[in-house]
N, C-alpha and C positions, 0 to 999 in steps of 0.2 A: 498243680502237676499231678499226673494220676499216679498213684503207689498200686504196683501190681503183682503179682505172682510168677513166678519163673513161664508155669504152665502158659499164663496169658501171654507173658512175653513172646515164648514160641509161637504162640498164634499169631501174635504181631509178625513177628519174623515170616511166618509161612505164607501169609498175606501178601506183606509184602514182595514174595521170591515169585511165589507161584502164581497169584492172582494180578499183582501190579507187574509184574516183570521186572524187578529190581535188578540185579543182578544179586547174589551172593556175596562173590569174588569182591564186589565193589564195596558193600558192606564190610565184608571181613579187613578190606583196606582201610576204611575208615575208622572203624574199630580199633584198628591196629595206629593207626596213625595218631589216635587221641589218645592212646595211652603212652604211645611214644614222645608226646610233646610233654607229658605228666612225669616222664621218666627224666625228661631233658632239664626239666625243672628242679628235680630230687636232686640230680646229679649236678646240677649247678653249670653246664656246660657238658661237651660230649667227650672232648679229644681226651686222652690218657686216663680215661675210665675204665675200668672193670666191670663187665654186668654181666650175670649170669641167668638165662632165662628158661625156666622149669616147664617143659612144654607137654602135656596129655594129648591123643592121637585125635581130638575132634575138633571142632570149631573154634574152639576155645585156645588150643593148643596152635590154631591156624594163627589168630588175633598177636598169639607171643610170636609166631614167628616172622608178620609185618614189624613187630617192634623190633626185633633181632636184626634184620637186614635193614631198617632204616637209621639204628642207630650204629650199624658197621660201616654205614655209609657216611657217617658224619665223623669217624675218625677213632668212635669207641671199639674197646677190645671186646667182644661179645661171645658167649658160650653157651650155647645151645643145649641141654639134657633133653630127650626124648623118651617118653616113657612108656620103652617098646619101641618094635621093629621098623624100621623104615615101610617097609611093607604093609602093613597094617592103618600108614596113614591113606585116607581116602578126601575124595572131592576137592573142595576150595583148601581145604589143607594141605592137599598133598602139593597142590599149586606152588602154594607158599612156601613149603618145607624145599620144593627144587629152586624157586627164587631166592631163598637166603642161603640156599649151598651158592649159587652162581654168584653171588656177591663177597665169597671166601668168607661166610660162617659157617663154623666147623661145630655138628652135629653129632651127641655122642649118643649112642642107644642106651639107655641106662633099663640093663634087663635084670641083673642080678648084684650080689654083693659087692663088687669089683667094681662096678659103673656107679656104685653109693658111693664107694671110698674116692672115685674122681670127682665126683659131685661134691664132695665136703672137702676137698680139697682146692677146687675152684672157690667155692665159697666162703673160704677162708680170705681169699685176697679181693673178694669181690667189693665194688663202691657200692652197688644195689643188685638185689633179686628181682625179678620180672616173676611175679607167679603163675601161669597158663596151665594151669591142670586140669582141674575141672568148671564149667558152667554153671550157669544157671540152670540145666537140665539136673544138676548131680542131686540125688536123693540118696540116705540112708548112711552108711557108714566108710570112709575110707578106709583102704584095709591093703597090705602085701606092699610092693612097691611104693606104690604112690604117699602109702600112710607113710612109708620111711622117707618119701624125699618129702614131706609135710616136715616130718619131726627133724631131719636136718636144715628145713630152712629157717624152721622157728630158734633151733639152737645157736644159728651162727650170729646171730645178734645184729645182722645187717637187717638195712631199711630193706621193706620190702614193697612193692607196687605191685597189686592185685590186678588182674584183667576182667572185669565184668563182678565178681564176684570172690572171695577169700576160697579156696578149694578147701571144700569140706565141711563148708557152710550149705544148709538148705535156703533154696532162694522162696520156695513156697512158704516156711513155717519160721526161719531162721535158728532152729535147730541145729544144736552140734552134737553126730553122733558117737563121733570119733575125735581123730588128729582135725585139726584146723588151722590154714595158715593163719598167721597174726598180721597183717597188714598195717603198714604205717600209713599207706595210700590206697583208695579203690576207684577204677574209673570204671563205672557201668555202664551201658547202652541204651540209647531211649527213654527210658523210663526208669525210676527208683523201684526196687525188689521191696515185698514186705519183708524177706529175711535180712534185710539192709538195714530194715527201720527199726528191728526189736532184738530185743537181745535172747539167747547170747550173741547171736550174729550178727548184731549189729557192733559190738565190740571188738569184732575179731576185721573191720572194715577199716578200722583209723579215720580218716580223713575221705568224705566220700564227695565224688565227683560223677555228675549226670553230663555224658557227651551224647551230643547230637551226632548223631553217624547217616542220617541219611532216610531214615523211616520217613515213607510219605504219611502228611496226616491221617491221609483216610485208613490206612494201617492202623495208625495210634487212636484213633478213634474207633476201631473195632470193638476193643474190648472196653468195659466199665472200670476195670480196677478193683480196687479192695474198701480205697480210701484216697483223700486227695494227700498229699506230700507238701506242704507249705513251702513256699521257695522266697530269697528275699526277692524277686521282683515281683511277686504277687504282693507282697507285703506292700511294699512300697506302694505300688497300686491304690492300695486301701489308706495308706495314711490318712487324717484330716488335712487339708492345707489350709494355712490360716491366711487369710487377705490382708490387707495395708491396713485397712480400717475399722479392724477386729479390736474389741476393748474385753475387759475381763469377764463382763456379765456374756457376750457371745461366744467363747472359749470353753463353756462348759461349766455349769455347779455341781459338784458332786456333796452328798450328804454321807458322811462315815458313820455308824454307831458302832462301838466299839469299845472295849476294855474293861478291864477291871483289878481288883489288887492283885498286885503281881504283874500284868500283864498288860503295863500300859505302851510296853515297846511293840506291840501286835497294833495298837490305834495308831501309833504312831507314825512306822513304815508303812499301815496302808492311806494315811489322808498323805504322807508325803510322794509315795510312787505316785499318786494320784495327781498331786503338782508336778512333779517333774515327766510327768505321759504328758503333760500340757494344758492341764484342768487349768482356768480362769479364778476360779474360787471353791474353794472346800471347806466345806464345815464338819468338825468332829463334836458329836455329841456322847458324852462320856460320866461315867458317876463323878457325881458332884464333888466328891472329894478327892478324887483324883484331878481335878481340873486345873490345878494351881501347878501341878506336877508339868503336865502337856502343856501349859501356857509357856513353862520354859524353856520345854523339848521345842515347839514347834512354833518358830517366828513367823510363818505365814500364813498358818492354817487358823481361820476362824474357832474358836472353840465355844461348845455350848456345855455347861453343866446339867445332867438331867438328874432328876429323882433317881435315889438308890438304896438299897434294902440298909436298913440299920445294920451298924457291926458287922456288914457282910462287905462293903464297900463294890456291889454291880448293881447293876441297873432295877429296879421297881417297876412291878408293873403299873405304877402310876405316871410312867415316866412315858407311856404311849402317845398321848395328847400334845406333849412338846415335838417326840418323834413325827407325828403327823403334819405339824407347823412347821418344823424344819424340811420336811418333805414338799410343802407347798410352794418354798424358797429356789428349790434346786430341782435339778434332772434327771438324777439315778440317784441310786442308794446301795452304799456297799455296807453290809451287816457278818457281825461275827466274829471279827478277829480279835481274840481275849477276853469274850462276853464273859464267858463261864457258861456253869450249866446248873445254877441254883434256882430252883421251880419258879419263882417270879419272872425271872430273866426268862426261862424257857418259855411263860405264857405270854411275856412282851414278844417276843419274835411269833411267836401263832398268831400272835392280834396283828402283829403290823402287815405280818404277808397276807392273813387276809384279805384287808383294806388296801394292798398296796393297787395303786393306781398307776406307777412310774416303773422304766424297769430299775430289776435290780440285781446286784450281785450278793449271792449267799457262800459265806463259806466258813469254816471251823466250827465254833460253836453254835453259830445261826441251823447251820446243819445238824450240829449233834443234838439239838433243841428239839427239829422235827423228827428225830429217828424214832420215838417212838410212837409218835402221832404225825403222819407226814400229811394228812387230810390238808391242811395249811397250803400246801405245794398245787394240790388241784382245784382247791377252792376261788383262788385270786384270780384277776383279771388280769394283771401286768405280766410282760414278758421279765424270765429268769433267766440269769446264769447261776449255775453253781458249779463248784468250785473243791469236789472232795480229793482228796486222799485215798489211797482202796479202801485204809482202814474207815473214814466215815462214808464212805460209799457201801461197806460191808454192814454197818449199820443201820444204811438205810434203807437198804434192799435184802438185807436178811441174808448174804451170801456170804460164806467166807471168803476172808482174802485171797490164800493160794488160789480160788477158782477165778478171782475176780484179773488177779496179778498175769494168770495163765492165759485168760482172753480178755485186753483192757478193751479193744475195740467191739467185742460183741457186748461186753457190759455198759460200756459207756451210751451205746446206742440204747440197749436196754431201758437204762434210768433214765435214758432223757426224752424217748417214748410213754413211760410211765408217769413220770412229772411232769409233760409237756413243758421241758425246759431245756433249754442248753446246758451240756453237763462237759466240764472241762474236768478228767480226769486225769488228775497229775501224777507223774510217773517218769518213767526211762523207757521209752517217750512218754510225753503226755499229749494226752487223743481227745477231741473235741465230737462232741457227736451234737444233732440236732433233733428233734422231734421227728424230722422228715426221714433219717436215717442217714443222711449226709456224713460223713466222718472228715476230718483232719488229722492227719499224724504229724507231730511237729519234730521236726531235726534239730533245734537247738539245746540247748541244756548239758549237762554233764553232773556228776557225783559230787563235785564240791555242794551243789546247792542243796544237799542232805543237811538242812541246819536250821533251825529254828527261824524262824522270821519269813521265811521265802516266800510261801506260799501268801503272807499277808502283802507281800510287795505284789505279787501276779494281782493279788484282789483288786486293789488300787490302783494297775493299769488299765484292768478290763471295765471299771467303774470309768476311768477316767476316757477311755476312747468311747465308750455309750454316749456320756454327756456330751462329747464333742461331736458326735451325730452320725457313728457307726451304729448298723445295727448289732443287737448282742450276739449273734451269730458271728459277725465279720470280726466284732470287739474280741471274741473269746479266742478266735485261733491266732488273729494277728497279734491279740496281747501276749498270747503262749510263747509264739516267734519271739516279741521283743526281748521279753521276759528272759526267755532261754537264753539267748547272745546275750544281753546283759552280763549272764550266770557266766557265760563262757569267757567275756573280757574279765571277768572279774578273776576268775583261773587263771589266765594268763597272768595275770599281775599280783594274786597273791597267793598262786598256789589252790590245789583240793582242799586240803587239810585245814589253809587257816582262812579262807575264805568266810565270814559269815553276809548275814543278810542284809545288812549296811554297805555292804560294798557291792551289791546286786542293786540295788536303788542308786547308788551312786554312778552305774554304767546306764542307766536307764535314758540319761538325755544322750549321753555320745553315740546311742545305739540311734534314738531316733532322729539324731543329727545325721549321721552315716546314712539312713534309711530315707530322709527325706529328700524329695523330688528338688527343691527348691529351698533355700536359705531366706532369711527373713528381707534381703533387701532384691528378690526376685531373682539372683543369678542361680547357676546350677551349683547344687554344694559340690564339694570337691574335696569334702575330707573321707 
């Protein structure tokens, strides 16, 4: 699904109404109905509930008036607060203002301090607040009465449903220059907006739902979008299916080269993530003196003790030959988690990457090893997926972290083009970019995933998907979605403060089961 700016969405709207002759009133009715359905879910029924709808004078306010009318017809006690005078409401919004009043919805003109006081009294007894002040055309800073109303909404402590976009958030950028509504849920229309995918705007949206309100495909296709927004259905369509005749040799063989003293956990997380994602066989090459530890930690993983630097307990350059032999037995390489950056290990990484003939996923210390001299990335033949966090990408491309985090899409694309690799830039949100300029924004994941080892799990997930037949591009964005959703399930169970990387790993099979189109018996998976 395309991710668009508010400006692009306005272009879609114009094309639908002006060129394709879709009545604007019909689109507004459909938008209001979509928000109404979510309101009913949040209320857990409509009767004997109180809802406050705060409306601007434009089309976003018109959507809110449709919600108010539909709720009132279901028996909800609805109060509408209009920011401004009735006479200034125009077009389709004016039609819906009249319709709401015709079914008995009280509309209070909020024009000064007395109106704000009435709003606050109504909010104090409300079961739900519907925010329909500003839509996707909003830019700048909310001021005056709208700002006061937003403050009152946020201060009420009541659950909030935002219509299309939380008021005060810029759809084009996600920036918040002043007060902005903090919603529990947001229903947006047609396509997701850039400002809903990137912080701080994303944090104001709560749970985001994209509703189909009847835009013709021709209108939606008329804009390119800034990136792709990964959806559950799209991920489901990409997941590798396992035929009844499958055996361990046909389900993907992954070579993991990882670990050093103090970092056996990174190696274990990567290897187990590959297994839990569905790989038939996973081999772990690790420093010889650490092999016994990992034999105990990993029952199902095949370990390969590799030559190490004496007294350092990290991989030695002479391990290269054994890594090459390991790659002859496997389909894909995952390299980097917990390797360390001792000079021999750094040279080992460079040598292996230069001679790589099979797809690889490079993370953590494999990226750090290449940061001073990234030439092996340009000299290798095999397709690569690089999975840096902003600090690792900063070292690779020589750009300060704040600049990268201010434009993750741009810098992910730049790195992908420079290194001829798929780049998964981890963050909030995670962004995947290809050398050709395609980009995917991941909607899953949460702040609880800011914990050591979470990235190692992602490396194993992506490598496993490549081994099972996905292209590196698809494995990257699909893997990011699976990883983030596993993190969301772990958060729901453990909370953002107590969850650890192992909790994310434990949820990966549950995510894949949920996403799989068919279970092992061939029936539709109802989980």
